[in-house]
Predicted model as a PDB file, atoms N, CA, C, CB and O in Angstrom, pLDDT in the B-factor column:
MODEL        1                                                                  
ATOM      1  N   MET A   1       6.889   0.626   1.957  1.00 83.00           N  
ATOM      2  CA  MET A   1       5.719   1.346   2.102  1.00 83.00           C  
ATOM      3  C   MET A   1       4.968   1.098   1.000  1.00 83.00           C  
ATOM      4  CB  MET A   1       5.902   2.703   2.296  1.00 83.00           C  
ATOM      5  O   MET A   1       3.809   0.756   1.235  1.00 83.00           O  
ATOM      6  N   TYR A   2       5.277   1.168  -0.062  1.00 83.00           N  
ATOM      7  CA  TYR A   2       4.321   0.961  -1.403  1.00 83.00           C  
ATOM      8  C   TYR A   2       3.568  -0.237  -1.238  1.00 83.00           C  
ATOM      9  CB  TYR A   2       5.141   0.812  -2.830  1.00 83.00           C  
ATOM     10  O   TYR A   2       2.605  -0.266  -2.005  1.00 83.00           O  
ATOM     11  N   GLU A   3       3.695  -1.431  -0.357  1.00 90.00           N  
ATOM     12  CA  GLU A   3       3.332  -2.449  -0.229  1.00 90.00           C  
ATOM     13  C   GLU A   3       2.233  -2.235   0.762  1.00 90.00           C  
ATOM     14  CB  GLU A   3       4.323  -3.270   0.006  1.00 90.00           C  
ATOM     15  O   GLU A   3       1.384  -3.126   0.790  1.00 90.00           O  
ATOM     16  N   LEU A   4       2.114  -1.442   1.406  1.00 93.00           N  
ATOM     17  CA  LEU A   4       1.155  -1.332   2.827  1.00 93.00           C  
ATOM     18  C   LEU A   4      -0.160  -1.873   2.362  1.00 93.00           C  
ATOM     19  CB  LEU A   4       0.904   0.372   3.498  1.00 93.00           C  
ATOM     20  O   LEU A   4      -0.709  -2.542   3.237  1.00 93.00           O  
ATOM     21  N   SER A   5      -0.945  -1.761   1.040  1.00 94.00           N  
ATOM     22  CA  SER A   5      -2.167  -2.116   0.478  1.00 94.00           C  
ATOM     23  C   SER A   5      -2.075  -3.509   0.475  1.00 94.00           C  
ATOM     24  CB  SER A   5      -2.456  -1.532  -0.851  1.00 94.00           C  
ATOM     25  O   SER A   5      -3.177  -4.025   0.661  1.00 94.00           O  
ATOM     26  N   THR A   6      -1.115  -4.346   0.324  1.00 94.00           N  
ATOM     27  CA  THR A   6      -1.130  -5.715   0.143  1.00 94.00           C  
ATOM     28  C   THR A   6      -1.805  -6.565   1.264  1.00 94.00           C  
ATOM     29  CB  THR A   6       0.211  -6.113  -0.034  1.00 94.00           C  
ATOM     30  O   THR A   6      -2.300  -7.662   1.006  1.00 94.00           O  
ATOM     31  N   ILE A   7      -1.810  -6.022   2.527  1.00 95.00           N  
ATOM     32  CA  ILE A   7      -2.164  -6.422   3.735  1.00 95.00           C  
ATOM     33  C   ILE A   7      -3.770  -6.617   3.532  1.00 95.00           C  
ATOM     34  CB  ILE A   7      -1.681  -5.372   4.865  1.00 95.00           C  
ATOM     35  O   ILE A   7      -4.259  -7.726   3.747  1.00 95.00           O  
ATOM     36  N   PHE A   8      -4.411  -5.756   3.203  1.00 97.00           N  
ATOM     37  CA  PHE A   8      -5.847  -5.405   2.893  1.00 97.00           C  
ATOM     38  C   PHE A   8      -6.414  -6.598   1.461  1.00 97.00           C  
ATOM     39  CB  PHE A   8      -5.848  -3.463   2.375  1.00 97.00           C  
ATOM     40  O   PHE A   8      -7.410  -7.319   1.394  1.00 97.00           O  
ATOM     41  N   LEU A   9      -5.451  -6.405   0.624  1.00 96.00           N  
ATOM     42  CA  LEU A   9      -5.800  -7.302  -0.566  1.00 96.00           C  
ATOM     43  C   LEU A   9      -5.891  -8.698  -0.293  1.00 96.00           C  
ATOM     44  CB  LEU A   9      -4.839  -7.174  -1.625  1.00 96.00           C  
ATOM     45  O   LEU A   9      -6.825  -9.418  -0.646  1.00 96.00           O  
ATOM     46  N   ASN A  10      -4.827  -9.070   0.385  1.00 97.00           N  
ATOM     47  CA  ASN A  10      -4.792 -10.595   0.896  1.00 97.00           C  
ATOM     48  C   ASN A  10      -5.984 -10.852   1.822  1.00 97.00           C  
ATOM     49  CB  ASN A  10      -3.382 -10.948   1.749  1.00 97.00           C  
ATOM     50  O   ASN A  10      -6.483 -11.965   1.654  1.00 97.00           O  
ATOM     51  N   PHE A  11      -6.638  -9.986   2.887  1.00 97.00           N  
ATOM     52  CA  PHE A  11      -7.677 -10.494   3.376  1.00 97.00           C  
ATOM     53  C   PHE A  11      -8.877 -10.271   2.500  1.00 97.00           C  
ATOM     54  CB  PHE A  11      -7.813 -10.029   4.618  1.00 97.00           C  
ATOM     55  O   PHE A  11      -9.925 -10.833   2.819  1.00 97.00           O  
ATOM     56  N   HIS A  12      -8.842  -9.613   1.574  1.00 97.00           N  
ATOM     57  CA  HIS A  12     -10.019  -9.425   0.638  1.00 97.00           C  
ATOM     58  C   HIS A  12     -10.089 -10.765   0.158  1.00 97.00           C  
ATOM     59  CB  HIS A  12      -9.866  -8.303  -0.561  1.00 97.00           C  
ATOM     60  O   HIS A  12     -11.126 -11.428   0.193  1.00 97.00           O  
ATOM     61  N   TRP A  13      -8.877 -11.219  -0.341  1.00 97.00           N  
ATOM     62  CA  TRP A  13      -8.999 -12.516  -1.352  1.00 97.00           C  
ATOM     63  C   TRP A  13      -9.185 -13.816  -0.477  1.00 97.00           C  
ATOM     64  CB  TRP A  13      -7.540 -12.721  -2.349  1.00 97.00           C  
ATOM     65  O   TRP A  13      -9.587 -14.913  -0.866  1.00 97.00           O  
ATOM     66  N   PHE A  14      -8.784 -13.426   0.851  1.00 97.00           N  
ATOM     67  CA  PHE A  14      -9.170 -14.498   1.766  1.00 97.00           C  
ATOM     68  C   PHE A  14     -10.636 -14.795   1.968  1.00 97.00           C  
ATOM     69  CB  PHE A  14      -8.628 -14.210   3.026  1.00 97.00           C  
ATOM     70  O   PHE A  14     -11.221 -15.870   1.838  1.00 97.00           O  
ATOM     71  N   MET A  15     -11.166 -13.457   2.360  1.00 97.00           N  
ATOM     72  CA  MET A  15     -12.898 -13.487   2.579  1.00 97.00           C  
ATOM     73  C   MET A  15     -13.673 -14.062   1.362  1.00 97.00           C  
ATOM     74  CB  MET A  15     -13.559 -11.866   2.793  1.00 97.00           C  
ATOM     75  O   MET A  15     -14.765 -14.576   1.605  1.00 97.00           O  
ATOM     76  N   ASP A  16     -13.156 -14.028  -0.129  1.00 96.00           N  
ATOM     77  CA  ASP A  16     -13.850 -14.542  -0.928  1.00 96.00           C  
ATOM     78  C   ASP A  16     -13.725 -15.834  -0.983  1.00 96.00           C  
ATOM     79  CB  ASP A  16     -13.726 -14.054  -1.912  1.00 96.00           C  
ATOM     80  O   ASP A  16     -14.695 -16.427  -1.455  1.00 96.00           O  
ATOM     81  N   LYS A  17     -12.718 -16.540  -0.604  1.00 97.00           N  
ATOM     82  CA  LYS A  17     -12.275 -18.161  -0.310  1.00 97.00           C  
ATOM     83  C   LYS A  17     -13.221 -18.827   0.586  1.00 97.00           C  
ATOM     84  CB  LYS A  17     -10.781 -18.328   0.438  1.00 97.00           C  
ATOM     85  O   LYS A  17     -13.793 -19.881   0.308  1.00 97.00           O  
ATOM     86  N   ILE A  18     -13.392 -18.025   1.907  1.00 97.00           N  
ATOM     87  CA  ILE A  18     -14.305 -18.529   2.911  1.00 97.00           C  
ATOM     88  C   ILE A  18     -15.744 -18.104   2.535  1.00 97.00           C  
ATOM     89  CB  ILE A  18     -13.907 -18.004   4.335  1.00 97.00           C  
ATOM     90  O   ILE A  18     -16.653 -18.463   3.283  1.00 97.00           O  
ATOM     91  N   GLY A  19     -16.000 -17.432   1.534  1.00 96.00           N  
ATOM     92  CA  GLY A  19     -17.426 -17.372   1.393  1.00 96.00           C  
ATOM     93  C   GLY A  19     -18.004 -16.093   2.033  1.00 96.00           C  
ATOM     94  O   GLY A  19     -19.207 -15.978   2.267  1.00 96.00           O  
ATOM     95  N   TRP A  20     -17.016 -15.056   2.328  1.00 97.00           N  
ATOM     96  CA  TRP A  20     -17.776 -13.915   2.850  1.00 97.00           C  
ATOM     97  C   TRP A  20     -18.018 -12.905   1.639  1.00 97.00           C  
ATOM     98  CB  TRP A  20     -16.964 -13.204   4.086  1.00 97.00           C  
ATOM     99  O   TRP A  20     -18.510 -11.793   1.830  1.00 97.00           O  
ATOM    100  N   THR A  21     -17.715 -13.276   0.632  1.00 96.00           N  
ATOM    101  CA  THR A  21     -18.133 -12.025  -0.409  1.00 96.00           C  
ATOM    102  C   THR A  21     -19.263 -11.508  -0.483  1.00 96.00           C  
ATOM    103  CB  THR A  21     -18.019 -12.262  -1.657  1.00 96.00           C  
ATOM    104  O   THR A  21     -20.324 -12.087  -0.713  1.00 96.00           O  
ATOM    105  N   GLY A  22     -19.006  -9.910  -0.207  1.00 96.00           N  
ATOM    106  CA  GLY A  22     -20.258  -9.206  -0.205  1.00 96.00           C  
ATOM    107  C   GLY A  22     -20.762  -9.043   1.375  1.00 96.00           C  
ATOM    108  O   GLY A  22     -21.854  -8.555   1.669  1.00 96.00           O  
ATOM    109  N   SER A  23     -19.858  -9.495   2.276  1.00 97.00           N  
ATOM    110  CA  SER A  23     -20.236  -9.081   3.620  1.00 97.00           C  
ATOM    111  C   SER A  23     -19.803  -7.566   4.011  1.00 97.00           C  
ATOM    112  CB  SER A  23     -19.594 -10.089   4.611  1.00 97.00           C  
ATOM    113  O   SER A  23     -18.970  -6.864   3.439  1.00 97.00           O  
ATOM    114  N   ARG A  24     -20.577  -7.267   5.114  1.00 97.00           N  
ATOM    115  CA  ARG A  24     -20.101  -6.121   5.710  1.00 97.00           C  
ATOM    116  C   ARG A  24     -18.637  -5.784   6.050  1.00 97.00           C  
ATOM    117  CB  ARG A  24     -20.733  -6.067   6.748  1.00 97.00           C  
ATOM    118  O   ARG A  24     -18.177  -4.680   5.760  1.00 97.00           O  
ATOM    119  N   ILE A  25     -17.887  -6.752   6.677  1.00 97.00           N  
ATOM    120  CA  ILE A  25     -16.385  -6.828   6.628  1.00 97.00           C  
ATOM    121  C   ILE A  25     -15.616  -6.624   5.734  1.00 97.00           C  
ATOM    122  CB  ILE A  25     -15.994  -7.743   6.871  1.00 97.00           C  
ATOM    123  O   ILE A  25     -14.531  -6.044   5.780  1.00 97.00           O  
ATOM    124  N   GLN A  26     -16.301  -7.235   4.608  1.00 97.00           N  
ATOM    125  CA  GLN A  26     -15.221  -7.033   3.158  1.00 97.00           C  
ATOM    126  C   GLN A  26     -15.566  -5.785   2.392  1.00 97.00           C  
ATOM    127  CB  GLN A  26     -15.386  -8.367   1.922  1.00 97.00           C  
ATOM    128  O   GLN A  26     -14.911  -5.212   1.521  1.00 97.00           O  
ATOM    129  N   LEU A  27     -16.774  -5.481   2.923  1.00 97.00           N  
ATOM    130  CA  LEU A  27     -16.752  -4.035   2.394  1.00 97.00           C  
ATOM    131  C   LEU A  27     -15.931  -2.707   3.197  1.00 97.00           C  
ATOM    132  CB  LEU A  27     -18.269  -3.668   2.335  1.00 97.00           C  
ATOM    133  O   LEU A  27     -15.518  -1.669   2.680  1.00 97.00           O  
ATOM    134  N   VAL A  28     -15.857  -3.139   4.635  1.00 98.00           N  
ATOM    135  CA  VAL A  28     -14.914  -2.092   5.616  1.00 98.00           C  
ATOM    136  C   VAL A  28     -13.693  -2.293   5.148  1.00 98.00           C  
ATOM    137  CB  VAL A  28     -14.867  -2.345   7.282  1.00 98.00           C  
ATOM    138  O   VAL A  28     -12.948  -1.317   5.051  1.00 98.00           O  
ATOM    139  N   ASN A  29     -13.180  -3.750   4.715  1.00 98.00           N  
ATOM    140  CA  ASN A  29     -11.991  -3.959   4.324  1.00 98.00           C  
ATOM    141  C   ASN A  29     -11.560  -3.438   2.764  1.00 98.00           C  
ATOM    142  CB  ASN A  29     -11.856  -5.342   4.532  1.00 98.00           C  
ATOM    143  O   ASN A  29     -10.522  -2.936   2.333  1.00 98.00           O  
ATOM    144  N   GLY A  30     -12.680  -3.749   2.209  1.00 97.00           N  
ATOM    145  CA  GLY A  30     -12.211  -2.912   1.074  1.00 97.00           C  
ATOM    146  C   GLY A  30     -12.052  -1.380   0.667  1.00 97.00           C  
ATOM    147  O   GLY A  30     -11.642  -0.924  -0.400  1.00 97.00           O  
ATOM    148  N   VAL A  31     -12.481  -0.718   1.793  1.00 98.00           N  
ATOM    149  CA  VAL A  31     -12.495   0.954   1.958  1.00 98.00           C  
ATOM    150  C   VAL A  31     -11.070   0.986   2.399  1.00 98.00           C  
ATOM    151  CB  VAL A  31     -13.701   1.747   3.202  1.00 98.00           C  
ATOM    152  O   VAL A  31     -10.254   1.724   1.846  1.00 98.00           O  
ATOM    153  N   PHE A  32     -10.703   0.045   3.575  1.00 97.00           N  
ATOM    154  CA  PHE A  32      -9.250   0.307   3.701  1.00 97.00           C  
ATOM    155  C   PHE A  32      -8.255   0.008   2.699  1.00 97.00           C  
ATOM    156  CB  PHE A  32      -8.832  -0.303   4.720  1.00 97.00           C  
ATOM    157  O   PHE A  32      -7.144   0.536   2.744  1.00 97.00           O  
ATOM    158  N   LEU A  33      -8.533  -0.670   1.949  1.00 97.00           N  
ATOM    159  CA  LEU A  33      -7.766  -1.484   0.875  1.00 97.00           C  
ATOM    160  C   LEU A  33      -7.632  -0.174  -0.046  1.00 97.00           C  
ATOM    161  CB  LEU A  33      -8.660  -2.981   0.114  1.00 97.00           C  
ATOM    162  O   LEU A  33      -6.478   0.220  -0.214  1.00 97.00           O  
ATOM    163  N   LEU A  34      -8.652   0.544  -0.656  1.00 97.00           N  
ATOM    164  CA  LEU A  34      -8.708   1.540  -1.516  1.00 97.00           C  
ATOM    165  C   LEU A  34      -7.935   2.749  -0.785  1.00 97.00           C  
ATOM    166  CB  LEU A  34     -10.188   1.815  -1.913  1.00 97.00           C  
ATOM    167  O   LEU A  34      -7.087   3.336  -1.457  1.00 97.00           O  
ATOM    168  N   LEU A  35      -8.166   3.172   0.557  1.00 97.00           N  
ATOM    169  CA  LEU A  35      -7.559   4.242   1.132  1.00 97.00           C  
ATOM    170  C   LEU A  35      -6.080   4.112   1.215  1.00 97.00           C  
ATOM    171  CB  LEU A  35      -8.110   4.455   2.383  1.00 97.00           C  
ATOM    172  O   LEU A  35      -5.381   5.055   0.843  1.00 97.00           O  
ATOM    173  N   THR A  36      -5.543   3.009   1.679  1.00 97.00           N  
ATOM    174  CA  THR A  36      -4.296   2.657   1.741  1.00 97.00           C  
ATOM    175  C   THR A  36      -3.434   2.623   0.429  1.00 97.00           C  
ATOM    176  CB  THR A  36      -4.323   1.492   2.333  1.00 97.00           C  
ATOM    177  O   THR A  36      -2.246   2.946   0.444  1.00 97.00           O  
ATOM    178  N   PHE A  37      -4.059   2.234  -0.658  1.00 96.00           N  
ATOM    179  CA  PHE A  37      -3.712   1.880  -2.027  1.00 96.00           C  
ATOM    180  C   PHE A  37      -3.431   3.520  -2.520  1.00 96.00           C  
ATOM    181  CB  PHE A  37      -5.078   0.916  -2.928  1.00 96.00           C  
ATOM    182  O   PHE A  37      -2.288   3.899  -2.778  1.00 96.00           O  
ATOM    183  N   PHE A  38      -4.402   4.263  -2.597  1.00 96.00           N  
ATOM    184  CA  PHE A  38      -4.181   5.542  -2.838  1.00 96.00           C  
ATOM    185  C   PHE A  38      -3.256   6.552  -2.394  1.00 96.00           C  
ATOM    186  CB  PHE A  38      -5.028   5.909  -2.655  1.00 96.00           C  
ATOM    187  O   PHE A  38      -2.509   7.355  -2.953  1.00 96.00           O  
ATOM    188  N   GLY A  39      -3.680   6.116  -0.672  1.00 96.00           N  
ATOM    189  CA  GLY A  39      -2.442   6.976   0.201  1.00 96.00           C  
ATOM    190  C   GLY A  39      -1.029   6.515  -0.176  1.00 96.00           C  
ATOM    191  O   GLY A  39      -0.210   7.311  -0.635  1.00 96.00           O  
ATOM    192  N   ALA A  40      -0.773   5.298   0.013  1.00 94.00           N  
ATOM    193  CA  ALA A  40       0.682   4.732  -0.129  1.00 94.00           C  
ATOM    194  C   ALA A  40       1.321   4.674  -1.548  1.00 94.00           C  
ATOM    195  CB  ALA A  40       0.699   3.291   0.396  1.00 94.00           C  
ATOM    196  O   ALA A  40       2.396   5.206  -1.825  1.00 94.00           O  
ATOM    197  N   ARG A  41       0.585   4.009  -2.370  1.00 92.00           N  
ATOM    198  CA  ARG A  41       1.122   4.373  -3.499  1.00 92.00           C  
ATOM    199  C   ARG A  41       1.065   5.393  -4.571  1.00 92.00           C  
ATOM    200  CB  ARG A  41       1.014   3.654  -3.892  1.00 92.00           C  
ATOM    201  O   ARG A  41       1.966   5.789  -5.311  1.00 92.00           O  
ATOM    202  N   ILE A  42      -0.384   5.790  -4.491  1.00 93.00           N  
ATOM    203  CA  ILE A  42      -0.395   6.917  -5.442  1.00 93.00           C  
ATOM    204  C   ILE A  42       0.067   8.201  -4.713  1.00 93.00           C  
ATOM    205  CB  ILE A  42      -1.842   7.114  -6.064  1.00 93.00           C  
ATOM    206  O   ILE A  42       0.820   8.886  -5.405  1.00 93.00           O  
ATOM    207  N   LEU A  43      -0.206   8.697  -3.468  1.00 95.00           N  
ATOM    208  CA  LEU A  43       0.327   9.945  -2.974  1.00 95.00           C  
ATOM    209  C   LEU A  43       1.817   9.955  -2.387  1.00 95.00           C  
ATOM    210  CB  LEU A  43      -0.599  10.401  -1.931  1.00 95.00           C  
ATOM    211  O   LEU A  43       2.729  10.708  -2.729  1.00 95.00           O  
ATOM    212  N   PHE A  44       1.844   9.072  -1.544  1.00 95.00           N  
ATOM    213  CA  PHE A  44       3.431   8.747  -0.934  1.00 95.00           C  
ATOM    214  C   PHE A  44       4.311   8.176  -1.969  1.00 95.00           C  
ATOM    215  CB  PHE A  44       3.458   7.602   0.333  1.00 95.00           C  
ATOM    216  O   PHE A  44       5.490   8.531  -1.950  1.00 95.00           O  
ATOM    217  N   GLY A  45       3.952   7.422  -2.786  1.00 93.00           N  
ATOM    218  CA  GLY A  45       4.583   6.874  -3.808  1.00 93.00           C  
ATOM    219  C   GLY A  45       5.260   7.714  -4.843  1.00 93.00           C  
ATOM    220  O   GLY A  45       6.432   7.582  -5.195  1.00 93.00           O  
ATOM    221  N   THR A  46       4.232   8.767  -5.382  1.00 94.00           N  
ATOM    222  CA  THR A  46       4.728   9.923  -6.369  1.00 94.00           C  
ATOM    223  C   THR A  46       5.579  10.635  -5.855  1.00 94.00           C  
ATOM    224  CB  THR A  46       3.793  10.832  -6.840  1.00 94.00           C  
ATOM    225  O   THR A  46       6.580  11.031  -6.452  1.00 94.00           O  
ATOM    226  N   PHE A  47       5.223  10.960  -4.370  1.00 96.00           N  
ATOM    227  CA  PHE A  47       6.116  11.996  -3.743  1.00 96.00           C  
ATOM    228  C   PHE A  47       7.442  11.742  -3.310  1.00 96.00           C  
ATOM    229  CB  PHE A  47       5.553  12.462  -2.688  1.00 96.00           C  
ATOM    230  O   PHE A  47       8.256  12.658  -3.198  1.00 96.00           O  
ATOM    231  N   MET A  48       7.787  10.240  -2.991  1.00 96.00           N  
ATOM    232  CA  MET A  48       9.135   9.862  -3.110  1.00 96.00           C  
ATOM    233  C   MET A  48       9.716   9.501  -4.224  1.00 96.00           C  
ATOM    234  CB  MET A  48       9.367   9.007  -2.420  1.00 96.00           C  
ATOM    235  O   MET A  48      10.945   9.527  -4.168  1.00 96.00           O  
ATOM    236  N   SER A  49       9.259   9.178  -5.206  1.00 95.00           N  
ATOM    237  CA  SER A  49       9.701   9.310  -6.721  1.00 95.00           C  
ATOM    238  C   SER A  49      10.155  10.553  -6.867  1.00 95.00           C  
ATOM    239  CB  SER A  49       8.621   9.077  -7.788  1.00 95.00           C  
ATOM    240  O   SER A  49      11.295  10.683  -7.313  1.00 95.00           O  
ATOM    241  N   PHE A  50       9.495  11.550  -6.579  1.00 97.00           N  
ATOM    242  CA  PHE A  50      10.046  12.856  -6.942  1.00 97.00           C  
ATOM    243  C   PHE A  50      11.206  13.221  -6.246  1.00 97.00           C  
ATOM    244  CB  PHE A  50       9.124  13.869  -6.759  1.00 97.00           C  
ATOM    245  O   PHE A  50      12.105  13.759  -6.892  1.00 97.00           O  
ATOM    246  N   LYS A  51      11.359  13.015  -4.974  1.00 97.00           N  
ATOM    247  CA  LYS A  51      12.232  13.204  -4.121  1.00 97.00           C  
ATOM    248  C   LYS A  51      13.442  12.324  -4.623  1.00 97.00           C  
ATOM    249  CB  LYS A  51      11.690  12.930  -2.784  1.00 97.00           C  
ATOM    250  O   LYS A  51      14.507  12.941  -4.595  1.00 97.00           O  
ATOM    251  N   MET A  52      13.514  11.160  -5.028  1.00 96.00           N  
ATOM    252  CA  MET A  52      14.524  10.321  -5.777  1.00 96.00           C  
ATOM    253  C   MET A  52      15.024  10.864  -6.577  1.00 96.00           C  
ATOM    254  CB  MET A  52      14.199   9.298  -6.334  1.00 96.00           C  
ATOM    255  O   MET A  52      16.235  11.051  -6.460  1.00 96.00           O  
ATOM    256  N   TRP A  53      14.335  11.355  -7.728  1.00 95.00           N  
ATOM    257  CA  TRP A  53      14.697  11.843  -8.821  1.00 95.00           C  
ATOM    258  C   TRP A  53      15.360  13.357  -8.628  1.00 95.00           C  
ATOM    259  CB  TRP A  53      13.526  11.765  -9.678  1.00 95.00           C  
ATOM    260  O   TRP A  53      16.272  13.796  -9.328  1.00 95.00           O  
ATOM    261  N   ASN A  54      14.807  13.961  -7.693  1.00 96.00           N  
ATOM    262  CA  ASN A  54      15.470  15.323  -7.599  1.00 96.00           C  
ATOM    263  C   ASN A  54      16.795  15.135  -6.872  1.00 96.00           C  
ATOM    264  CB  ASN A  54      14.544  16.406  -6.815  1.00 96.00           C  
ATOM    265  O   ASN A  54      17.626  16.005  -7.131  1.00 96.00           O  
ATOM    266  N   ASP A  55      17.164  14.202  -6.034  1.00 95.00           N  
ATOM    267  CA  ASP A  55      18.238  13.942  -5.168  1.00 95.00           C  
ATOM    268  C   ASP A  55      19.525  13.568  -6.372  1.00 95.00           C  
ATOM    269  CB  ASP A  55      17.781  12.592  -3.987  1.00 95.00           C  
ATOM    270  O   ASP A  55      20.679  13.997  -6.358  1.00 95.00           O  
ATOM    271  N   ILE A  56      18.873  12.610  -7.407  1.00 92.00           N  
ATOM    272  CA  ILE A  56      19.655  12.151  -8.461  1.00 92.00           C  
ATOM    273  C   ILE A  56      20.182  13.405  -9.287  1.00 92.00           C  
ATOM    274  CB  ILE A  56      18.824  11.159  -9.326  1.00 92.00           C  
ATOM    275  O   ILE A  56      21.373  13.543  -9.566  1.00 92.00           O  
ATOM    276  N   TYR A  57      19.426  14.091  -9.566  1.00 93.00           N  
ATOM    277  CA  TYR A  57      19.593  15.496 -10.527  1.00 93.00           C  
ATOM    278  C   TYR A  57      20.542  16.224  -9.631  1.00 93.00           C  
ATOM    279  CB  TYR A  57      18.033  16.520 -10.849  1.00 93.00           C  
ATOM    280  O   TYR A  57      21.484  16.729 -10.243  1.00 93.00           O  
ATOM    281  N   SER A  58      20.535  16.407  -8.334  1.00 94.00           N  
ATOM    282  CA  SER A  58      21.197  17.416  -7.688  1.00 94.00           C  
ATOM    283  C   SER A  58      22.605  16.874  -7.669  1.00 94.00           C  
ATOM    284  CB  SER A  58      20.595  17.761  -6.294  1.00 94.00           C  
ATOM    285  O   SER A  58      23.527  17.662  -7.456  1.00 94.00           O  
ATOM    286  N   VAL A  59      22.830  15.698  -7.857  1.00 92.00           N  
ATOM    287  CA  VAL A  59      24.322  15.221  -7.586  1.00 92.00           C  
ATOM    288  C   VAL A  59      24.930  14.826  -9.063  1.00 92.00           C  
ATOM    289  CB  VAL A  59      24.368  13.783  -6.460  1.00 92.00           C  
ATOM    290  O   VAL A  59      25.947  14.132  -9.057  1.00 92.00           O  
ATOM    291  N   LYS A  60      24.454  15.166 -10.148  1.00 88.00           N  
ATOM    292  CA  LYS A  60      24.471  14.447 -11.296  1.00 88.00           C  
ATOM    293  C   LYS A  60      25.752  14.977 -11.881  1.00 88.00           C  
ATOM    294  CB  LYS A  60      23.188  14.603 -12.174  1.00 88.00           C  
ATOM    295  O   LYS A  60      26.352  14.243 -12.667  1.00 88.00           O  
ATOM    296  N   ASP A  61      26.245  16.164 -11.593  1.00 89.00           N  
ATOM    297  CA  ASP A  61      27.773  16.699 -12.031  1.00 89.00           C  
ATOM    298  C   ASP A  61      28.749  16.422 -10.900  1.00 89.00           C  
ATOM    299  CB  ASP A  61      27.832  18.408 -12.341  1.00 89.00           C  
ATOM    300  O   ASP A  61      29.804  17.052 -10.969  1.00 89.00           O  
ATOM    301  N   GLN A  62      28.579  15.533  -9.792  1.00 91.00           N  
ATOM    302  CA  GLN A  62      29.529  14.828  -9.159  1.00 91.00           C  
ATOM    303  C   GLN A  62      29.823  13.450  -9.267  1.00 91.00           C  
ATOM    304  CB  GLN A  62      29.356  15.004  -8.099  1.00 91.00           C  
ATOM    305  O   GLN A  62      30.508  12.841  -8.446  1.00 91.00           O  
ATOM    306  N   VAL A  63      29.120  12.773 -10.646  1.00 85.00           N  
ATOM    307  CA  VAL A  63      29.228  11.646 -10.839  1.00 85.00           C  
ATOM    308  C   VAL A  63      30.528  11.627 -11.917  1.00 85.00           C  
ATOM    309  CB  VAL A  63      27.880  11.094 -11.219  1.00 85.00           C  
ATOM    310  O   VAL A  63      30.660  12.473 -12.800  1.00 85.00           O  
ATOM    311  N   PRO A  64      31.372  10.619 -11.709  1.00 85.00           N  
ATOM    312  CA  PRO A  64      32.856  10.475 -12.603  1.00 85.00           C  
ATOM    313  C   PRO A  64      31.928  10.291 -14.145  1.00 85.00           C  
ATOM    314  CB  PRO A  64      34.168   8.677 -12.040  1.00 85.00           C  
ATOM    315  O   PRO A  64      30.801   9.805 -14.237  1.00 85.00           O  
ATOM    316  N   LEU A  65      32.606  10.724 -15.042  1.00 80.00           N  
ATOM    317  CA  LEU A  65      32.279  10.482 -16.259  1.00 80.00           C  
ATOM    318  C   LEU A  65      32.293   8.898 -16.888  1.00 80.00           C  
ATOM    319  CB  LEU A  65      33.121  11.331 -16.914  1.00 80.00           C  
ATOM    320  O   LEU A  65      31.520   8.626 -17.807  1.00 80.00           O  
ATOM    321  N   ARG A  66      32.958   8.160 -16.491  1.00 81.00           N  
ATOM    322  CA  ARG A  66      32.962   6.957 -16.428  1.00 81.00           C  
ATOM    323  C   ARG A  66      31.726   5.845 -16.091  1.00 81.00           C  
ATOM    324  CB  ARG A  66      33.829   6.919 -15.706  1.00 81.00           C  
ATOM    325  O   ARG A  66      31.568   4.691 -16.488  1.00 81.00           O  
ATOM    326  N   PHE A  67      30.773   6.849 -15.021  1.00 77.00           N  
ATOM    327  CA  PHE A  67      29.723   6.189 -15.004  1.00 77.00           C  
ATOM    328  C   PHE A  67      28.416   6.653 -15.601  1.00 77.00           C  
ATOM    329  CB  PHE A  67      29.609   5.941 -13.885  1.00 77.00           C  
ATOM    330  O   PHE A  67      27.328   6.086 -15.509  1.00 77.00           O  
ATOM    331  N   LYS A  68      28.683   7.702 -16.186  1.00 68.00           N  
ATOM    332  CA  LYS A  68      27.597   8.227 -17.053  1.00 68.00           C  
ATOM    333  C   LYS A  68      27.003   7.565 -18.515  1.00 68.00           C  
ATOM    334  CB  LYS A  68      28.083   9.508 -17.354  1.00 68.00           C  
ATOM    335  O   LYS A  68      26.089   8.126 -19.120  1.00 68.00           O  
TER     336      LYS A  68                                                      
ENDMDL                                                                          
END                                                                             
């Protein structure tokens, strides 16, 4: 899920290479790139990281001493 924005980043790079730099389609792709980056990495990623650390913290007393 973290890599969802990579699809749009690859298309952005490809459009630069074929000479579509500054075109309307690249602008639309750039908007989707920014939205998916913010949504997937910043919002969803932060939320999932918080949930993971919360799960780890909730079972820390059940871990044997040799693994601490």
